[in-house]
MARFIBA-971771 format. One record per residue (C-alpha): x negated, y negated, z; residue in one letter; residue number from 1. Coordinates in steps of 0.2 Angstrom, whole numbers, m for minus. Example, Ala and Ser with C-alpha at 12.3 -4.5 7.8 and 13.67 -1.06 7.14 Angstrom:
residues 2
m62_22_39_a_1 $
m68_5_36_s_2 $
END
This chain:
residues 575
m1_0_m1_m_1 $
m8_m17_m5_d_2 $
4_m28_7_r_3 $
1_m27_24_i_4 $
19_m21_28_p_5 $
27_m31_43_r_6 $
15_m47_40_p_7 $
21_m60_52_e_8 $
14_m63_70_h_9 $
26_m51_80_p_10 $
28_m62_97_k_11 $
34_m79_94_p_12 $
35_m85_108_q_13 $
18_m82_113_m_14 $
7_m82_96_e_15 $
m12_m90_96_r_16 $
m21_m91_78_e_17 $
m33_m79_81_h_18 $
m25_m61_79_w_19 $
m27_m47_66_m_20 $
m10_m36_59_n_21 $
m18_m19_59_l_22 $
0_m14_50_n_23 $
m5_m3_35_g_24 $
m12_13_30_e_25 $
m20_25_44_w_26 $
m26_42_46_s_27 $
m13_54_53_f_28 $
m11_72_62_a_29 $
2_80_68_f_30 $
1_91_87_d_31 $
14_102_87_f_32 $
3_113_100_g_33 $
m1_97_108_q_34 $
m18_102_110_s_35 $
m28_88_103_g_36 $
m37_82_118_i_37 $
m44_99_119_a_38 $
m50_98_105_r_39 $
m56_81_107_r_40 $
m48_74_91_l_41 $
m52_56_98_y_42 $
m69_59_94_e_43 $
m63_62_75_k_44 $
m68_52_61_e_45 $
m51_54_51_e_46 $
m37_63_51_f_47 $
m29_74_35_e_48 $
m13_64_33_r_49 $
m10_45_29_k_50 $
5_34_37_i_51 $
11_18_34_i_52 $
8_9_49_v_53 $
23_1_60_p_54 $
32_16_52_f_55 $
38_32_62_c_56 $
33_50_53_p_57 $
51_54_51_e_58 $
56_38_40_s_59 $
53_37_21_e_60 $
43_21_24_l_61 $
30_31_34_s_62 $
26_41_17_g_63 $
28_55_27_i_64 $
50_59_32_g_65 $
48_72_43_y_66 $
65_73_51_r_67 $
62_90_62_d_68 $
55_87_83_f_69 $
38_80_84_i_70 $
31_82_99_p_71 $
16_73_97_a_72 $
4_65_85_v_73 $
m10_56_82_w_74 $
m15_43_71_y_75 $
m33_35_68_q_76 $
m41_17_57_r_77 $
m56_7_58_m_78 $
m56_m13_61_a_79 $
m70_m23_57_e_80 $
m75_m36_69_l_81 $
m85_m53_66_t_82 $
m99_m58_79_p_83 $
m87_m72_83_e_84 $
m70_m64_86_q_85 $
m81_m53_99_c_86 $
m86_m69_109_k_87 $
m71_m70_121_g_88 $
m56_m55_127_r_89 $
m50_m44_113_i_90 $
m33_m38_115_f_91 $
m24_m23_107_l_92 $
m5_m23_106_h_93 $
6_m11_102_f_94 $
26_m17_100_g_95 $
32_m2_104_a_96 $
27_16_105_v_97 $
39_32_105_d_98 $
36_37_121_y_99 $
18_42_130_e_100 $
4_33_122_c_101 $
m15_35_124_h_102 $
m29_26_116_v_103 $
m48_27_112_w_104 $
m60_15_104_i_105 $
m76_22_96_n_106 $
m71_38_106_g_107 $
m70_29_123_k_108 $
m53_29_130_k_109 $
m46_10_131_a_110 $
m31_16_143_g_111 $
m11_25_142_s_112 $
6_20_143_h_113 $
21_26_146_k_114 $
37_20_137_g_115 $
44_20_120_g_116 $
55_2_120_y_117 $
42_m10_127_v_118 $
25_m18_121_s_119 $
7_m15_131_f_120 $
m9_m19_126_r_121 $
m25_m15_131_f_122 $
m41_m28_135_d_123 $
m53_m18_122_i_124 $
m68_m29_126_t_125 $
m79_m18_133_e_126 $
m77_m5_121_l_127 $
m76_m15_105_a_128 $
m92_m25_96_a_129 $
m97_m32_81_a_130 $
m95_m21_65_g_131 $
m83_m7_61_k_132 $
m73_1_76_n_133 $
m64_16_76_r_134 $
m46_15_85_i_135 $
m37_33_90_t_136 $
m20_33_95_v_137 $
m12_48_101_y_138 $
9_48_105_a_139 $
18_62_116_v_140 $
36_62_114_d_141 $
49_76_121_d_142 $
67_68_121_g_143 $
74_82_126_r_144 $
66_85_145_n_145 $
77_72_154_c_146 $
63_63_159_k_147 $
63_48_147_q_148 $
74_37_139_c_149 $
79_42_120_r_150 $
92_29_117_g_151 $
103_37_103_k_152 $
90_47_94_q_153 $
97_65_92_s_154 $
94_78_105_p_155 $
97_92_92_v_156 $
89_94_78_y_157 $
101_85_63_q_158 $
107_68_67_s_159 $
125_72_71_q_160 $
143_61_79_g_161 $
134_44_86_c_162 $
116_50_88_e_163 $
105_49_73_y_164 $
86_52_68_t_165 $
73_51_81_r_166 $
59_40_82_t_167 $
41_47_85_t_168 $
26_36_91_g_169 $
20_20_83_i_170 $
35_10_78_w_171 $
32_m10_80_q_172 $
17_m20_74_t_173 $
m1_m15_81_v_174 $
m12_m29_80_w_175 $
m27_m37_89_l_176 $
m28_m52_97_e_177 $
m45_m65_102_f_178 $
m43_m76_117_v_179 $
m54_m85_127_p_180 $
m61_m79_144_e_181 $
m51_m90_154_e_182 $
m32_m92_144_h_183 $
m15_m89_148_i_184 $
m9_m72_153_e_185 $
10_m76_152_r_186 $
24_m88_157_f_187 $
42_m91_164_q_188 $
53_m105_154_l_189 $
66_m113_168_y_190 $
76_m125_159_p_191 $
85_m138_169_n_192 $
103_m146_158_i_193 $
106_m158_172_a_194 $
86_m164_174_a_195 $
85_m161_157_g_196 $
68_m155_162_t_197 $
59_m138_158_l_198 $
49_m130_172_t_199 $
35_m118_168_i_200 $
27_m105_178_k_201 $
11_m98_172_a_202 $
m3_m83_176_v_203 $
m20_m89_170_t_204 $
m35_m82_170_k_205 $
m49_m94_177_g_206 $
m47_m110_184_r_207 $
m43_m125_175_g_208 $
m31_m137_168_v_209 $
m14_m131_164_l_210 $
m5_m143_147_r_211 $
10_m142_141_a_212 $
18_m154_127_r_213 $
38_m152_119_a_214 $
42_m156_102_f_215 $
60_m157_95_y_216 $
60_m158_77_e_217 $
43_m164_77_g_218 $
44_m178_89_r_219 $
33_m176_106_g_220 $
48_m179_119_c_221 $
39_m171_136_g_222 $
22_m168_142_s_223 $
15_m162_158_a_224 $
m2_m155_166_e_225 $
m6_m146_181_a_226 $
m21_m140_189_e_227 $
m24_m120_193_v_228 $
m35_m112_204_t_229 $
m28_m96_211_g_230 $
m21_m90_194_g_231 $
m3_m97_195_n_232 $
3_m115_189_g_233 $
18_m122_189_v_234 $
22_m138_178_l_235 $
38_m147_175_t_236 $
42_m157_159_l_237 $
55_m170_159_f_238 $
63_m171_140_l_239 $
65_m192_132_s_240 $
77_m180_121_e_241 $
92_m167_127_l_242 $
98_m155_114_h_243 $
109_m140_121_l_244 $
107_m122_113_w_245 $
123_m117_110_e_246 $
134_m102_100_a_247 $
128_m104_85_g_248 $
116_m119_87_q_249 $
99_m113_92_g_250 $
93_m131_92_r_251 $
73_m125_97_l_252 $
62_m136_106_y_253 $
43_m132_100_d_254 $
30_m129_115_l_255 $
11_m131_115_r_256 $
1_m123_131_l_257 $
m18_m128_131_t_258 $
m28_m121_144_f_259 $
m47_m123_142_g_260 $
m50_m116_126_d_261 $
m35_m106_124_d_262 $
m20_m112_115_r_263 $
m3_m104_113_v_264 $
13_m110_101_s_265 $
29_m106_109_s_266 $
45_m112_111_y_267 $
61_m116_121_f_268 $
80_m118_121_g_269 $
91_m129_133_m_270 $
102_m118_140_r_271 $
109_m112_157_e_272 $
122_m98_160_v_273 $
132_m94_175_c_274 $
149_m88_183_i_275 $
162_m94_189_q_276 $
174_m85_195_g_277 $
182_m72_182_e_278 $
172_m82_168_k_279 $
157_m86_160_i_280 $
151_m104_156_l_281 $
137_m107_144_l_282 $
132_m125_148_n_283 $
148_m127_157_g_284 $
159_m122_148_k_285 $
168_m106_143_s_286 $
164_m97_128_v_287 $
172_m82_121_f_288 $
158_m68_117_q_289 $
165_m61_100_r_290 $
150_m49_102_l_291 $
147_m33_91_v_292 $
139_m18_94_l_293 $
122_m17_84_d_294 $
112_m1_85_q_295 $
98_m7_76_g_296 $
95_8_64_f_297 $
89_6_47_y_298 $
91_17_33_p_299 $
72_18_27_d_300 $
64_14_43_g_301 $
75_20_58_i_302 $
70_11_70_y_303 $
60_m3_61_t_304 $
68_m15_48_a_305 $
58_m15_33_p_306 $
56_m33_33_s_307 $
61_m49_43_e_308 $
73_m54_30_e_309 $
80_m37_35_a_310 $
81_m42_52_l_311 $
88_m62_51_e_312 $
101_m51_37_r_313 $
110_m42_50_d_314 $
112_m58_63_i_315 $
119_m65_46_r_316 $
132_m50_42_l_317 $
139_m53_58_s_318 $
141_m71_58_l_319 $
149_m69_42_a_320 $
162_m59_51_a_321 $
164_m71_63_g_322 $
153_m66_79_f_323 $
144_m76_89_n_324 $
134_m64_95_g_325 $
130_m44_98_a_326 $
127_m31_111_r_327 $
109_m21_108_l_328 $
114_m6_109_h_329 $
103_8_118_q_330 $
88_1_110_k_331 $
77_m13_115_v_332 $
76_m24_99_f_333 $
58_m31_93_e_334 $
53_m49_98_e_335 $
56_m56_79_r_336 $
75_m50_81_f_337 $
78_m61_97_l_338 $
69_m77_88_y_339 $
80_m75_74_h_340 $
93_m74_88_c_341 $
85_m89_97_d_342 $
87_m98_81_r_343 $
102_m96_76_l_344 $
112_m99_92_g_345 $
117_m80_92_y_346 $
122_m72_111_l_347 $
115_m54_115_v_348 $
115_m45_129_w_349 $
99_m35_133_g_350 $
99_m16_135_e_351 $
89_m2_140_q_352 $
89_15_129_a_353 $
96_26_144_n_354 $
102_43_136_w_355 $
92_54_134_g_356 $
87_53_156_l_357 $
95_61_171_d_358 $
105_49_180_y_359 $
108_62_193_s_360 $
91_64_199_s_361 $
82_51_209_p_362 $
67_56_201_e_363 $
74_46_186_s_364 $
68_28_195_l_365 $
50_30_191_k_366 $
54_35_174_h_367 $
65_20_170_f_368 $
62_8_181_l_369 $
44_3_176_p_370 $
48_0_159_e_371 $
64_m7_163_w_372 $
54_m21_172_m_373 $
44_m23_156_e_374 $
58_m26_146_v_375 $
64_m41_158_l_376 $
46_m47_158_e_377 $
45_m48_139_r_378 $
61_m53_136_d_379 $
64_m65_150_f_380 $
61_m84_139_n_381 $
73_m78_126_h_382 $
88_m91_127_p_383 $
100_m80_115_a_384 $
99_m67_128_i_385 $
113_m71_142_v_386 $
113_m55_151_g_387 $
105_m40_155_w_388 $
111_m22_156_c_389 $
101_m9_159_p_390 $
110_6_158_f_391 $
127_11_145_n_392 $
139_25_149_e_393 $
130_35_164_t_394 $
140_51_162_w_395 $
139_65_174_d_396 $
127_78_169_c_397 $
131_95_168_d_398 $
143_94_182_g_399 $
130_82_192_r_400 $
135_63_196_k_401 $
126_50_194_q_402 $
114_46_208_d_403 $
121_29_212_d_404 $
105_22_221_d_405 $
98_23_204_l_406 $
110_9_198_l_407 $
110_0_212_r_408 $
90_m4_214_i_409 $
90_m6_196_v_410 $
101_m17_200_y_411 $
94_m28_213_w_412 $
78_m27_204_m_413 $
83_m36_189_t_414 $
92_m49_200_k_415 $
75_m52_209_q_416 $
64_m54_194_y_417 $
78_m64_184_d_418 $
89_m76_194_t_419 $
96_m85_179_t_420 $
105_m71_171_r_421 $
119_m59_175_p_422 $
118_m41_175_c_423 $
131_m26_171_i_424 $
123_m10_181_d_425 $
131_1_166_t_426 $
142_m3_153_s_427 $
156_6_153_g_428 $
155_17_168_n_429 $
154_22_182_f_430 $
148_4_190_h_431 $
143_3_208_v_432 $
137_m17_210_v_433 $
140_m29_195_s_434 $
141_m46_191_d_435 $
152_m40_179_i_436 $
166_m26_176_y_437 $
168_m19_159_d_438 $
178_m6_152_l_439 $
175_4_135_h_440 $
191_7_129_d_441 $
194_15_111_y_442 $
213_18_111_e_443 $
217_15_92_q_444 $
236_13_94_d_445 $
238_m6_97_p_446 $
252_m5_110_e_447 $
246_7_118_v_448 $
229_m4_120_f_449 $
239_m18_124_r_450 $
249_m9_139_s_451 $
233_m3_145_h_452 $
228_m23_149_y_453 $
245_m34_151_q_454 $
247_m33_169_s_455 $
229_m38_171_f_456 $
234_m51_158_a_457 $
248_m57_167_e_458 $
239_m59_186_g_459 $
240_m41_191_g_460 $
225_m27_193_k_461 $
215_m21_181_l_462 $
221_m3_176_r_463 $
205_9_178_e_464 $
208_24_166_m_465 $
194_34_176_m_466 $
202_30_195_p_467 $
193_46_203_a_468 $
176_39_201_r_469 $
177_18_201_q_470 $
188_7_207_t_471 $
189_m10_196_p_472 $
180_m24_204_l_473 $
190_m40_209_e_474 $
187_m58_205_g_475 $
173_m55_193_v_476 $
174_m57_175_p_477 $
179_m45_165_v_478 $
176_m39_146_f_479 $
181_m24_136_i_480 $
163_m21_130_s_481 $
168_m7_118_e_482 $
183_m6_108_y_483 $
190_m3_90_g_484 $
176_10_82_g_485 $
188_12_67_i_486 $
183_27_55_k_487 $
184_19_37_w_488 $
171_28_24_d_489 $
171_19_9_v_490 $
160_29_m1_e_491 $
168_45_1_g_492 $
151_56_3_v_493 $
153_58_21_k_494 $
161_75_23_e_495 $
155_77_42_n_496 $
158_58_45_g_497 $
163_54_63_w_498 $
174_40_72_g_499 $
184_36_86_y_500 $
204_44_83_g_501 $
213_44_66_r_502 $
207_35_52_g_503 $
218_23_44_p_504 $
224_30_27_r_505 $
224_13_18_t_506 $
214_m3_19_e_507 $
230_m13_23_e_508 $
231_0_40_e_509 $
215_m4_43_y_510 $
216_m23_42_l_511 $
232_m23_52_e_512 $
225_m10_66_r_513 $
209_m20_69_y_514 $
219_m38_69_r_515 $
232_m31_82_r_516 $
218_m21_93_l_517 $
207_m38_95_t_518 $
223_m49_97_d_519 $
225_m41_112_v_520 $
210_m45_119_l_521 $
209_m64_112_l_522 $
226_m67_120_d_523 $
222_m61_137_n_524 $
217_m75_147_p_525 $
209_m66_160_r_526 $
195_m58_148_m_527 $
179_m68_144_f_528 $
174_m59_128_g_529 $
175_m42_118_f_530 $
164_m32_108_c_531 $
169_m23_93_y_532 $
161_m6_87_t_533 $
153_m8_75_q_534 $
143_m20_65_l_535 $
137_m6_51_y_536 $
140_14_48_d_537 $
123_22_56_v_538 $
122_40_45_e_539 $
137_50_48_q_540 $
145_39_60_e_541 $
159_28_51_l_542 $
163_13_62_n_543 $
153_m1_55_g_544 $
162_m15_47_l_545 $
149_m14_35_y_546 $
139_1_26_t_547 $
125_8_31_y_548 $
115_m1_19_s_549 $
124_m15_24_r_550 $
139_m18_12_k_551 $
154_m26_16_p_552 $
169_m13_17_k_553 $
182_m25_18_f_554 $
185_m46_14_d_555 $
173_m52_28_m_556 $
183_m67_26_e_557 $
198_m58_32_v_558 $
188_m50_49_i_559 $
180_m69_50_r_560 $
197_m75_53_k_561 $
203_m63_65_i_562 $
188_m65_75_n_563 $
186_m83_77_s_564 $
202_m87_82_r_565 $
203_m96_99_k_566 $
205_m87_112_a_567 $
216_m91_128_a_568 $
202_m91_137_v_569 $
197_m105_128_e_570 $
214_m113_128_e_571 $
216_m110_145_v_572 $
198_m122_150_m_573 $
203_m135_137_s_574 $
220_m139_145_q_575 $
END
């Protein structure tokens, strides 16, 4: 491949000038017996196969397309460094590797990492040198062991129902970053709309002066600096111009940070999320969250978008259908996707790919929590993320009920780390402690669907379809975070096509069902939002408004009008 795939900088909120994209052709080997370490493959000069990174070996874009179970894989490539690049610190970054990753530089161990959905890095300064350097990666993946999160990756050989083709090994950009000895490690951004300020809490390596400058459309609108002596710096910028980040209006500020010779480019949005009774407010206003379920799968790349344009396209397809956001479902989406959400004013809920984990075992906490905390740290600064949802549908496992302490601890750790957003402990079921009460309801008859929530709409109690397991929380915001899922196959090629309930017989019947189901939620003055299942088909699942290749199944203007009309909660707030 002549052109580097996915050449864009993978970390737009912490971008430095000096970096090297390592995507492209790597040598590759399967390790079905997981004997590669014993065979000292990390010392091997080159493997027999070729693969295109960052695409997983199950995908067509990788050049391999092997769909059976892959317990372990090896990657190897050379990276040539100049003496100038070796003067400071050298970080080797991975956007994501599923699941357990081990890395060697020139045959020497650089480190290891567990977690298939988060970004991580190794400091390879002491292992690398000017000239050619051999990078070797070993990835182990077993989504059937109940000790790791696999999300919607199928636990059986074939893709079936609502579980799809697996992803093994590297599936996001790999890159080198060249950083001064004294540098910015990470930072958190805290906008304050009332005061018109942005507070920055930074962690640094070394001592010095941390400086920050903010710009809006190229105009300087705030600056501040602080002396940092203990590795932690806090400073506040007073903004001369206040532009709010809102649904449909990103209005991002550029942010420039300096610390000694270190230069970081970033951005931020001025927005606040809070709960007021049964409502969720964005910048003090009730905004009905018209969400759609986005699974983050691609026909040719599986978990990995073929291009940055494909990431942005999915957001624009959703906006064209009248949605203002999405549940990023059973997957931690890459940072470039979140950047476009930020830029376009697209509301999203951050979620972990928790399926595959045994929720009944206390041991699962050690497999889940470290990776989840990495998610919170990586994505904290994205204004588009309006809430967290670590778990989705924590069903009983072989008759064993969920360990409530697992959900309780993860919820409280989430709230301890991030006080700026609401958290749903587990979407749909079974709630333990949550800022929001949500339900999944795939009833296909609109009148029956309406009857589920009529009493609640009129001031009564919320009806729970599983009262033996949970009682609705009272006085908190409520929404139906999965509904619809209407099966519709426009291509007629899926004999094993899957969807919820009985599919409609005609397009007219589909649109009428869609409208009436959605009206139930728009007309309920005690609902703050909905989430329709789903944006596009995925493999054999035919619940999408678009096909898997992102072709519209219907006139999207009709869908847009249904979704975008004013909701009852917005009417109440405007009075």
